[in-house]
C-alpha positions as CSV (number, residue, x, y, z in Angstrom):
1,X,152.3,153.4,-34.1
2,X,152.6,153.3,-30.4
3,X,150.0,150.5,-30.3
4,X,152.1,148.4,-32.6
5,X,155.2,148.6,-30.4
6,X,153.4,147.6,-27.3
7,X,151.8,144.6,-29.0
8,X,155.1,143.6,-30.5
9,X,157.1,143.8,-27.2
10,X,154.4,142.5,-24.9
11,X,155.7,138.9,-25.1
12,X,159.2,139.9,-24.4
13,X,158.4,142.1,-21.4
14,X,156.5,139.4,-19.5
15,X,159.2,136.7,-19.8
16,X,161.3,136.4,-16.7
17,X,164.8,135.1,-16.5
18,X,165.3,131.6,-15.3
19,X,166.7,131.2,-11.8
20,X,169.5,128.7,-11.2
21,X,168.9,126.8,-8.0
22,X,171.9,125.1,-6.4
23,X,170.7,122.0,-4.5
24,X,174.1,120.9,-3.3
25,X,173.6,122.1,0.2
26,X,170.1,120.6,0.3
27,X,171.6,117.2,-0.7
28,X,174.3,117.5,2.0
29,X,171.6,118.0,4.7
30,X,169.6,115.1,3.4
31,X,172.6,112.8,3.5
32,X,173.5,113.9,7.1
33,X,169.9,113.3,8.1
34,X,169.9,109.8,6.5
35,X,173.1,108.9,8.3
36,X,171.7,110.1,11.6
37,X,168.5,108.1,11.2
38,X,170.3,104.9,10.2
39,X,172.6,105.3,13.1
40,X,169.8,105.7,15.6
41,X,167.5,103.1,14.1
42,X,166.5,100.1,16.3
43,X,165.8,97.1,14.1
44,X,164.7,94.8,16.9
45,X,161.5,96.7,17.7
46,X,162.0,96.1,21.4
47,X,161.3,99.0,23.6
48,X,162.5,98.8,27.2
49,X,161.6,101.3,29.9
50,X,164.3,101.7,32.4
51,X,163.2,103.2,35.8
52,X,165.0,106.2,37.1
53,X,166.7,104.4,40.0
54,X,168.4,101.8,37.8
55,X,171.9,102.5,36.5
56,X,172.8,100.1,33.7
57,X,176.3,98.6,33.4
58,X,178.1,99.2,30.1
59,X,179.1,96.7,27.5
60,X,180.8,96.4,24.1
61,X,178.6,93.5,23.0
62,X,176.8,94.0,19.7
63,X,174.0,91.4,20.3
64,X,170.5,92.6,20.4
65,X,167.8,91.5,22.8
66,X,164.9,89.2,21.9
67,X,161.3,89.5,22.9
68,X,160.4,88.1,26.3
69,X,159.3,89.1,29.7
70,X,161.2,92.1,31.1
71,X,162.3,91.9,34.7
72,X,163.7,95.1,36.2
73,X,165.6,95.1,39.5
74,X,166.7,98.1,41.5
75,X,168.0,98.2,45.0
76,X,164.5,98.8,46.4
77,X,162.0,97.5,43.8
78,X,161.4,94.6,41.3
79,X,159.2,95.1,38.3
80,X,157.8,92.7,35.7
81,X,156.8,94.4,32.4
82,X,156.6,97.8,34.1
83,X,154.4,96.5,37.0
84,X,155.8,96.7,40.5
85,X,156.0,93.1,41.9
86,X,158.0,93.7,45.1
87,X,158.7,96.8,47.0
88,X,161.4,95.9,49.5
89,X,160.5,98.9,51.7
90,X,156.8,97.7,52.0
91,X,156.7,94.0,51.4
92,X,153.2,92.4,51.3
93,X,153.4,89.1,53.1
94,X,156.3,86.7,52.8
95,X,158.8,87.7,50.1
96,X,161.1,84.7,50.1
97,X,160.9,80.9,50.3
98,X,163.2,77.9,49.6
99,X,165.5,79.2,52.3
100,X,165.6,82.7,50.9
101,X,166.5,81.6,47.4
102,X,163.1,82.2,45.6
103,X,161.3,85.6,45.4
104,X,157.6,84.6,45.8
105,X,155.9,87.7,44.2
106,X,158.3,87.5,41.3
107,X,157.7,83.8,40.9
108,X,153.9,84.3,41.0
109,X,154.0,87.1,38.3
110,X,156.3,85.1,36.0
111,X,154.1,82.0,36.2
112,X,151.1,84.2,35.5
113,X,152.8,85.7,32.4
114,X,153.8,82.2,31.2
115,X,150.3,80.9,31.6
116,X,148.8,83.9,29.8
117,X,151.1,83.4,26.8
118,X,150.3,79.7,26.7
119,X,146.5,80.5,26.8
120,X,146.9,83.0,24.0
121,X,148.8,80.4,21.8
122,X,146.0,77.9,22.4
123,X,143.4,80.3,21.2
124,X,145.4,82.0,18.4
125,X,147.7,79.6,16.5
126,X,149.4,82.6,14.8
127,X,150.6,84.0,18.1
128,X,154.2,83.6,19.2
129,X,154.8,80.6,21.4
130,X,156.2,80.8,24.9
131,X,159.9,81.5,24.4
132,X,161.1,81.1,28.0
133,X,163.3,84.3,27.6
134,X,163.7,86.8,30.4
135,X,165.2,90.2,29.6
136,X,166.9,91.3,32.9
137,X,167.4,95.0,33.5
138,X,169.5,95.0,36.7
139,X,171.1,98.0,38.5
140,X,174.8,97.8,38.4
141,X,175.0,98.2,42.2
142,X,173.0,95.0,42.9
143,X,175.0,92.3,44.5
144,X,175.5,88.9,42.7
145,X,173.6,87.1,45.5
146,X,170.4,89.2,44.6
147,X,170.9,88.5,40.9
148,X,171.3,84.8,41.7
149,X,167.9,84.9,43.5
150,X,166.2,86.5,40.5
151,X,167.7,83.9,38.1
152,X,166.7,81.0,40.4
153,X,163.2,82.4,40.6
154,X,162.9,82.8,36.8
155,X,164.2,79.2,36.3
156,X,161.7,77.9,38.8
157,X,158.9,79.7,36.9
158,X,159.9,78.0,33.6
159,X,162.1,80.7,32.0
160,X,165.4,79.0,30.9
161,X,167.0,81.8,28.9
162,X,168.3,85.0,30.3
163,X,169.3,88.2,28.5
164,X,171.0,90.9,30.5
165,X,170.2,94.4,29.2
166,X,173.2,96.7,29.3
167,X,174.0,100.2,28.1
168,X,176.1,99.9,24.9
169,X,179.1,102.0,24.3
170,X,179.6,103.9,21.1
171,X,182.5,102.8,19.0
């Protein structure tokens, strides 16, 4: 008799109650993460390294930068694509010509970059053509006369479009 009861009740004893799982809070977290990722997403794919001693000016502009050569100017140094071109504390040879209007090391590096892009487009037809765009990262303490020299040098090297990189303000 005892055996019959245990066999009869065995199926009922092993069944466990279903647990209700509330996923509302999980969905809230997922929505918050989605909004955060969409807000911080950079659709241009352009990554710019800003040296420590450059303080960018701010802007309300919503335009994005295009691909091109990156020229970074601080009070003491000039870089082209993260390579030091001119260290004003330790200049190597003559730094200026055309009456002090053109920066020689910057000009030489920009011409080298332009020729490199043109060689790549000759060899690989699918490669991007020379755009003639310079993305300028200029410290906000730089005087306009220095910026004018950089622009003149870039124009002489064959770069006709300029994009100034600034720090955007949040709305």
